[in-house]
C-alpha positions in Angstrom: 6.6 0.7 -14.3 5.3 -1.1 -11.3 2.2 -4.0 -11.3 0.7 -6.8 -9.0 0.3 -10.0 -10.4 -2.2 -12.2 -9.0 -2.7 -16.7 -10.5 -5.9 -18.6 -8.7 -6.1 -21.0 -11.9 -4.5 -24.3 -9.9 -4.0 -25.0 -5.7 -1.3 -23.4 -6.4 -1.8 -20.1 -6.1 0.2 -17.0 -6.5 0.6 -13.5 -6.4 4.0 -11.4 -7.3 5.3 -7.4 -8.3 6.9 -6.3 -10.9 8.6 -3.1 -12.0 10.8 -2.5 -15.0 10.5 -5.2 -15.8 12.4 -7.2 -12.6 9.6 -9.4 -10.4 10.8 -7.5 -7.0 8.3 -9.7 -5.6 6.5 -13.6 -5.4 4.2 -15.4 -3.2 3.1 -18.8 -3.8 1.5 -21.6 -2.1 0.4 -24.3 -2.6 -2.0 -25.8 -0.5 -6.4 -26.9 0.0 -6.9 -23.8 1.2 -9.2 -21.2 -0.5 -7.6 -18.8 -2.8 -10.2 -15.7 -0.7 -8.7 -16.3 2.6 -5.1 -16.3 1.5 -5.1 -13.9 -1.8 -5.5 -11.0 0.1 -3.6 -11.2 3.0 -0.1 -12.3 -0.1 -1.2 -9.2 -1.8 -1.4 -7.0 1.5 2.3 -8.8 2.5 3.9 -8.1 -0.9 2.8 -4.5 -0.5 4.5 -3.6 2.7 7.6 -5.8 1.9 8.3 -3.2 -0.4 6.4 0.0 0.9 4.6 0.2 -1.9 0.8 1.1 -2.1 -1.8 -0.5 -4.3 -2.6 3.5 -5.5 0.9 3.2 -6.3 0.7 0.7 -9.4 0.7 1.0 -12.8 -1.8 -2.0 -14.0 -2.6 -5.5 -13.0 -2.2 -8.4 -14.7 -3.9 -11.5 -13.8 -4.7 -15.3 -15.2 -8.1 -16.1 -16.2 -8.2 -19.0 -17.4 -8.0 -21.7 -18.0 -8.2 -23.9 -14.9 -10.7 -24.1 -11.7 -13.7 -21.9 -13.2 -13.8 -21.2 -8.6 -10.3 -19.9 -8.6 -10.8 -17.8 -12.0 -13.4 -16.0 -10.5 -11.6 -15.5 -7.0 -9.0 -14.3 -8.8 -10.3 -11.6 -11.7 -12.9 -10.6 -8.6 -9.9 -9.2 -6.5 -8.9 -7.6 -9.5 -11.3 -6.4 -11.5 -12.1 -4.8 -7.7 -8.4 -3.3 -7.7 -8.8 -2.2 -10.9 -12.3 -0.6 -10.5 -11.1 1.4 -6.6 -7.4 2.5 -8.6 -9.1 3.0 -12.1 -5.8 1.1 -13.3 -6.0 -1.0 -16.4 -5.4 -4.9 -16.3 -3.8 -7.4 -18.7 -4.8 -10.7 -18.5 -2.8 -13.8 -19.6 -3.8 -17.8 -20.0 -1.9 -19.5 -17.5 -1.1 -21.9 -20.1 1.3 -18.9 -21.3 2.3 -17.7 -18.0 3.1 -21.3 -17.9 4.7 -22.2 -20.9 7.7 -18.9 -20.5 8.5 -20.4 -16.8 10.3 -22.7 -19.3 12.0 -20.0 -21.6 15.3 -20.8 -21.0 15.3 -24.5 -20.1 16.4 -25.8 -23.6 14.7 -27.6 -25.2 12.5 -25.3 -27.9 9.1 -27.7 -27.3 7.4 -27.0 -24.2 3.6 -28.4 -23.3 1.6 -26.9 -20.3 -1.1 -28.8 -19.0 -3.3 -28.7 -16.5 -6.1 -32.1 -15.4 -9.3 -30.5 -16.1 -11.0 -33.2 -14.5 -13.8 -35.8 -16.1 -10.8 -37.4 -18.1 -9.5 -34.2 -19.7 -6.8 -31.7 -19.6 -6.7 -27.6 -20.7 -3.2 -28.1 -22.8 -1.6 -26.3 -25.5 2.1 -26.9 -27.0 4.8 -23.9 -27.6 7.9 -23.4 -29.6 10.9 -20.6 -28.6 13.3 -19.4 -30.9 15.0 -17.6 -30.0 13.0 -14.9 -26.8 10.1 -15.5 -29.6 7.8 -17.8 -27.9 4.9 -18.8 -30.9 1.5 -21.9 -30.2 2.5 -25.5 -31.8 -0.7 -26.7 -30.6 -3.9 -24.6 -29.8 -5.0 -24.1 -26.3 -7.9 -26.4 -25.8 -9.4 -29.1 -23.2 -8.4 -32.2 -24.7 -8.8 -35.7 -24.1 -5.3 -37.1 -23.3 -5.3 -39.6 -26.2 -6.3 -37.0 -28.9 -3.9 -34.1 -27.7 -0.8 -36.3 -28.0 -2.1 -37.5 -31.6 -1.6 -33.4 -32.4 2.4 -33.6 -30.3 5.1 -34.0 -33.3 6.5 -37.0 -34.3 10.0 -37.7 -32.8 10.9 -34.9 -30.8 11.3 -34.2 -27.6 9.2 -32.2 -25.6 9.4 -30.2 -21.9 5.8 -31.0 -19.0 5.1 -28.6 -16.4 1.4 -28.8 -14.9 -0.6 -31.0 -13.0 -2.3 -32.6 -16.2 1.2 -34.4 -17.2 0.2 -37.6 -15.4 -2.4 -38.4 -17.7 -0.8 -36.8 -21.0 2.3 -39.6 -20.1 0.0 -41.9 -20.3 -1.2 -41.3 -23.6 2.0 -40.9 -24.9 3.0 -44.4 -23.8 0.1 -46.3 -25.0 1.1 -44.5 -28.0 5.1 -45.3 -28.0 5.4 -41.3 -27.8 7.3 -41.5 -24.8 10.1 -38.9 -25.4 8.3 -36.4 -22.1 10.8 -34.8 -19.9 8.8 -33.4 -16.6 10.4 -29.7 -15.6 11.2 -29.8 -11.6 10.3 -26.1 -11.6 7.6 -25.2 -9.4 4.3 -24.4 -10.4 4.2 -20.8 -9.6 3.5 -18.6 -12.2 2.7 -15.4 -11.1 5.9 -13.8 -11.7 5.6 -14.9 -15.3 2.1 -13.2 -15.1 3.4 -10.0 -14.3 6.7 -10.5 -16.7 3.6 -11.2 -20.0 1.8 -8.5 -18.9 4.1 -5.8 -18.5 4.7 -6.4 -22.2 1.1 -6.4 -22.9 0.7 -3.2 -21.1 3.6 -1.1 -22.9 1.9 -2.0 -25.8 -1.8 -0.6 -25.1 -3.4 -4.3 -24.9 -5.2 -3.1 -20.9 -8.6 -3.6 -20.8 -11.1 -2.2 -18.2 -12.6 -4.1 -15.4 -15.9 -4.5 -17.6 -14.2 -6.2 -19.9 -12.1 -8.6 -17.9 -13.4 -12.0 -18.6 -12.6 -15.8 -17.6 -11.3 -18.3 -20.6 -12.6 -21.1 -19.7 -12.6 -23.6 -22.6 -15.4 -25.1 -21.9 -18.5 -24.8 -20.3 -19.0 -25.1 -16.9 -20.8 -27.7 -14.9 -23.5 -25.7 -14.1 -24.2 -25.2 -18.0 -23.5 -28.9 -18.7 -26.4 -29.7 -16.6 -29.3 -27.6 -18.2 
């Protein structure tokens, strides 16, 4: 099974090609440039590097959020266009789940992925690893850092990843719960999106481009202004 995976939820955008549950190629760029200008060329480079064509893909995986509203729209739009043209299914994979999955072999059973959601909030969740399985401990959401910290278990070591860590760490310190470690891993998650996407696609969980919906977790600025 061949799958193209894309993440555009933060400035650290990435794309990857997965074949039979193995990452064959990945491109990640951390910059303030727009995803719309660099994502098409990244996908083109990946396909050409393996001498694949879009027609040879079995499906797509994409992060519908949470993250930057603009970035989400760019990623979804690109994958929807490819899915319309090819007739292949799409698997939506939460950016927070993919970030957590990146830490699955790091030896810490509790992991916390977090984006800076702006306006003093974070998009965050807490997951636990029990063998090969990842379980939700604190549900995905848009949280005030102090509110999120209040939901974390006391006295447990937690491994963090993502741009929301500084906000959470400040709240942890204020609450006297600073048993936190920031993972040194890169912020690029397209490979993890693809690996989770392959499992979901094999289980028949793919959807058509018309059914793909963004995962915002809170209203956009335009909606709040109405």
